C-alpha beads as a LAMMPS data file, in Angstrom:
LAMMPS data file: protein, C-alpha beads

348 atoms
347 bonds

1 atom types
1 bond types

-500.0 500.0 xlo xhi
-500.0 500.0 ylo yhi
-500.0 500.0 zlo zhi

Masses

1 110.0

Atoms # bond

1 1 1 230.305 -426.433 -168.553
2 1 1 230.173 -423.069 -166.776
3 1 1 228.122 -420.580 -168.784
4 1 1 226.442 -423.213 -170.863
5 1 1 222.952 -422.430 -172.155
6 1 1 220.147 -423.998 -170.196
7 1 1 217.156 -424.753 -172.469
8 1 1 214.682 -424.566 -169.669
9 1 1 215.460 -420.901 -169.114
10 1 1 216.178 -419.867 -172.666
11 1 1 219.408 -417.995 -171.482
12 1 1 222.836 -418.583 -169.891
13 1 1 222.621 -420.024 -166.402
14 1 1 225.677 -420.008 -164.082
15 1 1 226.722 -423.527 -162.849
16 1 1 226.822 -422.319 -159.255
17 1 1 223.846 -420.392 -158.137
18 1 1 221.439 -419.812 -155.207
19 1 1 218.151 -421.693 -155.567
20 1 1 214.867 -420.390 -154.344
21 1 1 212.081 -422.903 -153.894
22 1 1 208.342 -422.152 -154.175
23 1 1 206.528 -424.635 -152.233
24 1 1 202.808 -425.297 -151.864
25 1 1 201.289 -426.537 -148.579
26 1 1 198.701 -429.251 -149.155
27 1 1 195.799 -429.824 -146.657
28 1 1 193.476 -432.659 -146.896
29 1 1 189.829 -432.445 -145.554
30 1 1 190.834 -434.704 -142.698
31 1 1 193.647 -432.315 -141.750
32 1 1 191.345 -429.328 -141.940
33 1 1 188.794 -430.989 -139.670
34 1 1 191.638 -431.788 -137.126
35 1 1 191.880 -428.019 -136.489
36 1 1 188.331 -428.144 -135.053
37 1 1 187.425 -424.704 -136.474
38 1 1 183.885 -424.144 -135.053
39 1 1 180.853 -422.711 -136.650
40 1 1 180.781 -419.716 -134.324
41 1 1 184.198 -418.679 -135.573
42 1 1 183.307 -419.473 -139.134
43 1 1 180.367 -417.058 -138.940
44 1 1 182.447 -414.258 -137.469
45 1 1 185.009 -414.705 -140.340
46 1 1 182.427 -414.756 -143.034
47 1 1 180.703 -411.733 -141.474
48 1 1 184.018 -409.900 -141.443
49 1 1 184.452 -410.753 -145.165
50 1 1 180.868 -409.511 -145.893
51 1 1 181.647 -406.152 -144.086
52 1 1 184.656 -405.819 -146.345
53 1 1 182.444 -406.486 -149.439
54 1 1 180.015 -403.978 -148.183
55 1 1 182.625 -401.278 -147.948
56 1 1 183.942 -402.020 -151.439
57 1 1 187.137 -403.705 -150.159
58 1 1 186.870 -407.009 -152.071
59 1 1 187.574 -407.845 -155.668
60 1 1 185.117 -410.753 -156.260
61 1 1 184.031 -411.151 -159.888
62 1 1 181.063 -413.098 -161.078
63 1 1 181.964 -416.708 -161.314
64 1 1 182.495 -418.250 -164.773
65 1 1 181.579 -421.954 -165.326
66 1 1 181.501 -424.941 -167.415
67 1 1 178.597 -427.335 -167.634
68 1 1 179.375 -430.956 -168.677
69 1 1 175.639 -432.000 -167.974
70 1 1 172.405 -430.190 -168.022
71 1 1 172.110 -430.178 -164.193
72 1 1 175.832 -429.782 -163.260
73 1 1 178.362 -427.137 -162.961
74 1 1 182.108 -426.426 -162.246
75 1 1 182.822 -422.922 -161.202
76 1 1 185.901 -420.660 -160.948
77 1 1 185.613 -418.386 -157.896
78 1 1 188.493 -415.938 -157.334
79 1 1 188.468 -413.231 -154.623
80 1 1 190.959 -410.708 -153.271
81 1 1 190.602 -408.671 -149.984
82 1 1 192.265 -405.343 -150.499
83 1 1 192.747 -404.433 -147.002
84 1 1 193.468 -407.751 -145.603
85 1 1 195.843 -408.558 -148.384
86 1 1 194.690 -412.098 -148.879
87 1 1 193.286 -413.778 -151.989
88 1 1 192.869 -417.003 -153.829
89 1 1 190.591 -419.243 -156.011
90 1 1 188.125 -421.821 -155.449
91 1 1 187.356 -424.446 -158.197
92 1 1 184.254 -426.260 -157.170
93 1 1 181.742 -428.732 -158.879
94 1 1 178.150 -429.320 -158.231
95 1 1 176.909 -432.687 -159.527
96 1 1 173.584 -433.792 -158.160
97 1 1 173.755 -437.253 -159.576
98 1 1 176.785 -437.946 -157.447
99 1 1 174.393 -439.013 -154.733
100 1 1 173.860 -442.321 -156.804
101 1 1 177.688 -442.977 -156.668
102 1 1 177.793 -442.322 -152.984
103 1 1 179.891 -439.118 -153.464
104 1 1 179.250 -435.566 -152.405
105 1 1 177.182 -433.370 -154.675
106 1 1 179.668 -430.549 -154.044
107 1 1 183.372 -431.219 -154.514
108 1 1 186.038 -428.549 -154.574
109 1 1 189.626 -427.279 -154.047
110 1 1 190.848 -423.885 -152.866
111 1 1 194.237 -422.265 -153.847
112 1 1 195.547 -419.445 -151.663
113 1 1 198.091 -417.165 -153.215
114 1 1 200.856 -414.901 -151.830
115 1 1 199.473 -411.465 -152.854
116 1 1 202.935 -409.999 -152.789
117 1 1 204.597 -412.215 -155.421
118 1 1 201.348 -414.018 -156.784
119 1 1 202.607 -417.452 -156.255
120 1 1 200.183 -420.173 -154.837
121 1 1 201.078 -421.033 -151.373
122 1 1 198.469 -423.585 -150.200
123 1 1 195.963 -426.056 -151.819
124 1 1 193.273 -427.421 -149.615
125 1 1 190.062 -429.306 -149.753
126 1 1 187.138 -426.859 -150.461
127 1 1 184.155 -429.311 -149.995
128 1 1 183.867 -428.877 -146.227
129 1 1 184.535 -425.167 -146.382
130 1 1 181.942 -424.638 -149.031
131 1 1 179.306 -426.334 -146.709
132 1 1 180.056 -424.435 -143.596
133 1 1 180.447 -421.013 -145.268
134 1 1 177.186 -421.307 -146.940
135 1 1 175.556 -422.010 -143.801
136 1 1 177.339 -419.181 -142.083
137 1 1 175.995 -416.795 -144.853
138 1 1 172.359 -417.857 -143.842
139 1 1 173.095 -417.433 -140.266
140 1 1 174.383 -413.810 -140.935
141 1 1 171.450 -412.970 -143.233
142 1 1 169.003 -414.169 -140.428
143 1 1 170.955 -412.040 -137.845
144 1 1 169.984 -408.949 -139.575
145 1 1 166.870 -409.949 -141.379
146 1 1 164.839 -412.235 -139.386
147 1 1 162.390 -411.123 -136.615
148 1 1 164.193 -411.107 -133.236
149 1 1 161.489 -413.398 -131.749
150 1 1 161.978 -416.070 -134.473
151 1 1 161.176 -419.511 -133.099
152 1 1 160.022 -421.714 -135.945
153 1 1 162.574 -422.776 -138.777
154 1 1 161.208 -424.460 -141.905
155 1 1 163.827 -426.366 -143.918
156 1 1 163.248 -427.817 -147.267
157 1 1 165.955 -430.482 -147.999
158 1 1 167.616 -432.507 -145.328
159 1 1 171.067 -432.895 -147.047
160 1 1 174.349 -431.284 -146.148
161 1 1 173.168 -427.756 -146.333
162 1 1 169.899 -428.594 -144.523
163 1 1 171.943 -429.862 -141.583
164 1 1 174.572 -427.140 -141.637
165 1 1 172.100 -424.338 -141.973
166 1 1 170.270 -425.610 -138.978
167 1 1 173.447 -425.832 -136.878
168 1 1 174.485 -422.222 -137.965
169 1 1 171.020 -420.683 -137.480
170 1 1 170.654 -422.199 -134.036
171 1 1 173.817 -420.284 -133.023
172 1 1 172.541 -416.872 -133.915
173 1 1 169.056 -417.654 -132.864
174 1 1 169.097 -419.881 -129.863
175 1 1 165.471 -419.083 -129.429
176 1 1 164.563 -421.405 -132.349
177 1 1 162.532 -424.106 -130.598
178 1 1 160.754 -425.915 -133.438
179 1 1 161.963 -427.101 -136.839
180 1 1 160.023 -428.403 -139.671
181 1 1 161.739 -430.339 -142.418
182 1 1 160.760 -431.975 -145.608
183 1 1 162.900 -433.873 -148.018
184 1 1 161.765 -435.969 -151.039
185 1 1 163.365 -438.945 -149.288
186 1 1 161.396 -439.322 -146.149
187 1 1 163.933 -441.621 -144.477
188 1 1 166.495 -438.947 -144.971
189 1 1 164.278 -436.514 -143.214
190 1 1 163.705 -438.825 -140.286
191 1 1 167.514 -439.517 -140.000
192 1 1 167.909 -435.761 -139.845
193 1 1 165.389 -435.402 -137.052
194 1 1 166.840 -438.318 -134.933
195 1 1 170.517 -437.051 -135.162
196 1 1 170.155 -433.414 -135.007
197 1 1 167.268 -432.898 -132.531
198 1 1 169.381 -434.050 -129.554
199 1 1 172.275 -432.007 -130.743
200 1 1 170.651 -428.617 -131.043
201 1 1 168.095 -429.053 -128.375
202 1 1 164.989 -428.172 -130.454
203 1 1 162.038 -430.259 -131.600
204 1 1 162.089 -431.379 -135.243
205 1 1 159.096 -432.357 -136.972
206 1 1 159.222 -434.398 -140.292
207 1 1 156.557 -432.964 -142.626
208 1 1 154.778 -434.490 -145.560
209 1 1 154.872 -431.753 -147.969
210 1 1 156.538 -428.318 -148.658
211 1 1 153.350 -426.394 -147.808
212 1 1 153.182 -427.600 -144.201
213 1 1 156.831 -426.662 -143.722
214 1 1 156.498 -423.200 -145.172
215 1 1 153.218 -421.985 -143.481
216 1 1 153.737 -420.775 -139.948
217 1 1 157.523 -420.640 -140.214
218 1 1 159.333 -417.477 -139.030
219 1 1 162.473 -418.418 -141.336
220 1 1 162.264 -420.624 -144.415
221 1 1 165.429 -422.201 -146.009
222 1 1 165.351 -424.120 -149.364
223 1 1 168.343 -426.251 -149.570
224 1 1 167.779 -428.055 -152.818
225 1 1 169.671 -428.440 -156.066
226 1 1 168.545 -427.696 -159.482
227 1 1 164.725 -428.204 -159.728
228 1 1 162.448 -428.600 -162.816
229 1 1 159.659 -426.653 -160.890
230 1 1 159.513 -424.145 -158.015
231 1 1 158.381 -425.262 -154.493
232 1 1 157.432 -422.178 -152.537
233 1 1 154.337 -420.339 -153.396
234 1 1 153.571 -416.778 -152.663
235 1 1 150.701 -417.386 -150.369
236 1 1 152.890 -419.638 -148.214
237 1 1 155.356 -417.007 -147.641
238 1 1 153.731 -415.234 -144.704
239 1 1 154.107 -411.726 -143.340
240 1 1 157.118 -411.300 -141.138
241 1 1 158.934 -414.311 -142.624
242 1 1 162.515 -414.319 -143.821
243 1 1 163.039 -416.597 -146.946
244 1 1 166.412 -417.834 -147.998
245 1 1 166.993 -419.740 -151.172
246 1 1 170.368 -421.624 -151.638
247 1 1 169.673 -422.666 -155.208
248 1 1 169.737 -419.341 -157.048
249 1 1 165.852 -418.700 -157.100
250 1 1 164.774 -422.198 -158.471
251 1 1 162.752 -423.215 -155.427
252 1 1 160.649 -420.070 -155.283
253 1 1 157.774 -419.166 -157.559
254 1 1 158.366 -415.920 -159.372
255 1 1 155.347 -414.282 -157.692
256 1 1 156.889 -414.989 -154.138
257 1 1 160.274 -413.465 -155.424
258 1 1 158.729 -410.442 -157.094
259 1 1 156.386 -409.504 -154.399
260 1 1 158.824 -409.787 -151.470
261 1 1 158.981 -406.538 -149.531
262 1 1 162.737 -406.624 -149.649
263 1 1 165.052 -408.576 -151.907
264 1 1 168.554 -409.069 -150.629
265 1 1 171.407 -410.957 -152.566
266 1 1 175.142 -411.208 -151.809
267 1 1 176.256 -409.546 -155.058
268 1 1 174.063 -407.844 -157.584
269 1 1 176.471 -408.192 -160.427
270 1 1 176.607 -411.880 -159.902
271 1 1 172.913 -412.362 -159.520
272 1 1 172.456 -410.652 -162.840
273 1 1 175.057 -412.884 -164.272
274 1 1 173.017 -415.915 -162.974
275 1 1 169.779 -414.437 -164.439
276 1 1 171.559 -414.439 -167.862
277 1 1 172.298 -418.151 -167.389
278 1 1 168.691 -419.066 -166.747
279 1 1 167.922 -418.257 -163.116
280 1 1 165.064 -415.996 -162.166
281 1 1 162.875 -416.971 -165.244
282 1 1 160.264 -414.544 -164.303
283 1 1 162.616 -411.640 -164.133
284 1 1 164.726 -410.053 -161.413
285 1 1 163.108 -408.315 -158.627
286 1 1 164.033 -404.784 -157.445
287 1 1 167.228 -404.918 -155.419
288 1 1 166.932 -403.686 -151.890
289 1 1 170.516 -404.228 -150.869
290 1 1 173.483 -406.493 -151.068
291 1 1 174.010 -408.395 -147.983
292 1 1 177.360 -406.675 -147.273
293 1 1 175.657 -403.344 -147.258
294 1 1 173.340 -404.632 -144.599
295 1 1 176.057 -406.302 -142.528
296 1 1 178.332 -403.160 -142.676
297 1 1 175.366 -400.882 -141.614
298 1 1 174.954 -398.917 -144.801
299 1 1 171.447 -400.070 -144.991
300 1 1 169.065 -401.511 -142.460
301 1 1 167.877 -405.109 -142.544
302 1 1 164.578 -405.842 -141.019
303 1 1 162.665 -402.684 -139.974
304 1 1 159.249 -403.985 -139.206
305 1 1 157.834 -407.426 -137.821
306 1 1 155.383 -407.678 -141.016
307 1 1 158.051 -407.351 -143.712
308 1 1 158.597 -410.431 -145.933
309 1 1 162.350 -410.462 -146.810
310 1 1 163.655 -412.822 -149.383
311 1 1 167.521 -413.406 -149.496
312 1 1 168.910 -415.427 -152.388
313 1 1 172.625 -415.525 -151.880
314 1 1 174.408 -416.977 -154.945
315 1 1 177.736 -417.610 -153.002
316 1 1 180.820 -415.490 -153.005
317 1 1 184.344 -416.731 -153.225
318 1 1 185.306 -414.127 -150.435
319 1 1 183.564 -416.398 -147.941
320 1 1 185.659 -419.263 -148.933
321 1 1 188.868 -417.386 -149.103
322 1 1 188.668 -415.794 -145.588
323 1 1 187.829 -419.144 -144.034
324 1 1 190.536 -420.937 -145.966
325 1 1 193.141 -418.427 -144.973
326 1 1 192.391 -418.771 -141.408
327 1 1 192.904 -422.520 -141.736
328 1 1 196.213 -421.804 -143.589
329 1 1 197.301 -419.513 -140.622
330 1 1 196.373 -422.371 -138.251
331 1 1 198.440 -424.877 -140.248
332 1 1 201.505 -422.652 -140.175
333 1 1 201.259 -422.001 -136.537
334 1 1 200.975 -425.747 -135.738
335 1 1 204.341 -426.308 -137.380
336 1 1 203.500 -429.936 -138.324
337 1 1 205.057 -431.741 -141.153
338 1 1 202.120 -431.185 -143.549
339 1 1 202.703 -432.393 -147.086
340 1 1 204.494 -429.731 -149.205
341 1 1 204.821 -429.715 -153.044
342 1 1 207.601 -427.972 -154.830
343 1 1 206.038 -425.972 -157.538
344 1 1 209.301 -424.575 -158.970
345 1 1 213.043 -423.860 -158.118
346 1 1 214.361 -420.551 -159.275
347 1 1 218.083 -419.602 -159.804
348 1 1 219.466 -416.412 -158.756

Bonds

1 1 1 2
2 1 2 3
3 1 3 4
4 1 4 5
5 1 5 6
6 1 6 7
7 1 7 8
8 1 8 9
9 1 9 10
10 1 10 11
11 1 11 12
12 1 12 13
13 1 13 14
14 1 14 15
15 1 15 16
16 1 16 17
17 1 17 18
18 1 18 19
19 1 19 20
20 1 20 21
21 1 21 22
22 1 22 23
23 1 23 24
24 1 24 25
25 1 25 26
26 1 26 27
27 1 27 28
28 1 28 29
29 1 29 30
30 1 30 31
31 1 31 32
32 1 32 33
33 1 33 34
34 1 34 35
35 1 35 36
36 1 36 37
37 1 37 38
38 1 38 39
39 1 39 40
40 1 40 41
41 1 41 42
42 1 42 43
43 1 43 44
44 1 44 45
45 1 45 46
46 1 46 47
47 1 47 48
48 1 48 49
49 1 49 50
50 1 50 51
51 1 51 52
52 1 52 53
53 1 53 54
54 1 54 55
55 1 55 56
56 1 56 57
57 1 57 58
58 1 58 59
59 1 59 60
60 1 60 61
61 1 61 62
62 1 62 63
63 1 63 64
64 1 64 65
65 1 65 66
66 1 66 67
67 1 67 68
68 1 68 69
69 1 69 70
70 1 70 71
71 1 71 72
72 1 72 73
73 1 73 74
74 1 74 75
75 1 75 76
76 1 76 77
77 1 77 78
78 1 78 79
79 1 79 80
80 1 80 81
81 1 81 82
82 1 82 83
83 1 83 84
84 1 84 85
85 1 85 86
86 1 86 87
87 1 87 88
88 1 88 89
89 1 89 90
90 1 90 91
91 1 91 92
92 1 92 93
93 1 93 94
94 1 94 95
95 1 95 96
96 1 96 97
97 1 97 98
98 1 98 99
99 1 99 100
100 1 100 101
101 1 101 102
102 1 102 103
103 1 103 104
104 1 104 105
105 1 105 106
106 1 106 107
107 1 107 108
108 1 108 109
109 1 109 110
110 1 110 111
111 1 111 112
112 1 112 113
113 1 113 114
114 1 114 115
115 1 115 116
116 1 116 117
117 1 117 118
118 1 118 119
119 1 119 120
120 1 120 121
121 1 121 122
122 1 122 123
123 1 123 124
124 1 124 125
125 1 125 126
126 1 126 127
127 1 127 128
128 1 128 129
129 1 129 130
130 1 130 131
131 1 131 132
132 1 132 133
133 1 133 134
134 1 134 135
135 1 135 136
136 1 136 137
137 1 137 138
138 1 138 139
139 1 139 140
140 1 140 141
141 1 141 142
142 1 142 143
143 1 143 144
144 1 144 145
145 1 145 146
146 1 146 147
147 1 147 148
148 1 148 149
149 1 149 150
150 1 150 151
151 1 151 152
152 1 152 153
153 1 153 154
154 1 154 155
155 1 155 156
156 1 156 157
157 1 157 158
158 1 158 159
159 1 159 160
160 1 160 161
161 1 161 162
162 1 162 163
163 1 163 164
164 1 164 165
165 1 165 166
166 1 166 167
167 1 167 168
168 1 168 169
169 1 169 170
170 1 170 171
171 1 171 172
172 1 172 173
173 1 173 174
174 1 174 175
175 1 175 176
176 1 176 177
177 1 177 178
178 1 178 179
179 1 179 180
180 1 180 181
181 1 181 182
182 1 182 183
183 1 183 184
184 1 184 185
185 1 185 186
186 1 186 187
187 1 187 188
188 1 188 189
189 1 189 190
190 1 190 191
191 1 191 192
192 1 192 193
193 1 193 194
194 1 194 195
195 1 195 196
196 1 196 197
197 1 197 198
198 1 198 199
199 1 199 200
200 1 200 201
201 1 201 202
202 1 202 203
203 1 203 204
204 1 204 205
205 1 205 206
206 1 206 207
207 1 207 208
208 1 208 209
209 1 209 210
210 1 210 211
211 1 211 212
212 1 212 213
213 1 213 214
214 1 214 215
215 1 215 216
216 1 216 217
217 1 217 218
218 1 218 219
219 1 219 220
220 1 220 221
221 1 221 222
222 1 222 223
223 1 223 224
224 1 224 225
225 1 225 226
226 1 226 227
227 1 227 228
228 1 228 229
229 1 229 230
230 1 230 231
231 1 231 232
232 1 232 233
233 1 233 234
234 1 234 235
235 1 235 236
236 1 236 237
237 1 237 238
238 1 238 239
239 1 239 240
240 1 240 241
241 1 241 242
242 1 242 243
243 1 243 244
244 1 244 245
245 1 245 246
246 1 246 247
247 1 247 248
248 1 248 249
249 1 249 250
250 1 250 251
251 1 251 252
252 1 252 253
253 1 253 254
254 1 254 255
255 1 255 256
256 1 256 257
257 1 257 258
258 1 258 259
259 1 259 260
260 1 260 261
261 1 261 262
262 1 262 263
263 1 263 264
264 1 264 265
265 1 265 266
266 1 266 267
267 1 267 268
268 1 268 269
269 1 269 270
270 1 270 271
271 1 271 272
272 1 272 273
273 1 273 274
274 1 274 275
275 1 275 276
276 1 276 277
277 1 277 278
278 1 278 279
279 1 279 280
280 1 280 281
281 1 281 282
282 1 282 283
283 1 283 284
284 1 284 285
285 1 285 286
286 1 286 287
287 1 287 288
288 1 288 289
289 1 289 290
290 1 290 291
291 1 291 292
292 1 292 293
293 1 293 294
294 1 294 295
295 1 295 296
296 1 296 297
297 1 297 298
298 1 298 299
299 1 299 300
300 1 300 301
301 1 301 302
302 1 302 303
303 1 303 304
304 1 304 305
305 1 305 306
306 1 306 307
307 1 307 308
308 1 308 309
309 1 309 310
310 1 310 311
311 1 311 312
312 1 312 313
313 1 313 314
314 1 314 315
315 1 315 316
316 1 316 317
317 1 317 318
318 1 318 319
319 1 319 320
320 1 320 321
321 1 321 322
322 1 322 323
323 1 323 324
324 1 324 325
325 1 325 326
326 1 326 327
327 1 327 328
328 1 328 329
329 1 329 330
330 1 330 331
331 1 331 332
332 1 332 333
333 1 333 334
334 1 334 335
335 1 335 336
336 1 336 337
337 1 337 338
338 1 338 339
339 1 339 340
340 1 340 341
341 1 341 342
342 1 342 343
343 1 343 344
344 1 344 345
345 1 345 346
346 1 346 347
347 1 347 348
């Protein structure tokens, strides 16, 4: 009956009306990988995002989380680029015990929003994006903070981040000729060597302990998960070295953190937030600069060949969102029949 009340809307709705559909594009990991977005472009995108952050052009609050088990997390990570007018949210989990189930430790999804009306426009896998954007941040950090003649890379942890960090760092430092790797599972480290050495064109040496990886390295990357005890001692963190910890300080002894010549992090407020949750048990070091400030030129990175620079980047949603938005643009340009979900239909 024309003019009859519609309980869904709580008001009168005409029988004949124009319907507007809000649809969400869905992109699986396979579809994302089919775009062949390369690490070089990912590094460029993330660097652009960090420049915006350094200039104060990104709304990127510290990530809240829930914790179902003592060694796991699920984080909500929103970000909005004021000048680029793009934004969204990553909902990501980290469950180290997933290895025993044959599942990734990191699993996530990203939602992009239309920043004019607020509606979600795309849902996509966030697991692969998390892996590559994290490595891109390490590469960008090294670009500004490692010695220009860096040739020896030390990597603790031969998992996903150990692999992706090596690939990304080799792009910005083609001079890297020796890679030392240690993993608690020696077979994993051997597989890492056998697969990646031909790919990157550098010698990879499987080491027996953390000390032999750290000593003599120009760049050290700790790519582990939550640890019961730190790994990198201050005396192994040699002059001129760039250290990068991907696990919110847990792999580095407090003395090494507090005595670094320069301490850099991606976002100081978020780093303090993580300190309140148990990171940096020996206290926060004095902040030299946020990474974005270095990348945008507000503060210099490395200034001498003897500086020990430690970068502990917690991870920012802006890095995910700028990469995800590029993939979304690629999907729209391709005009293929990707799956679309109807969120709602609105009468007008």
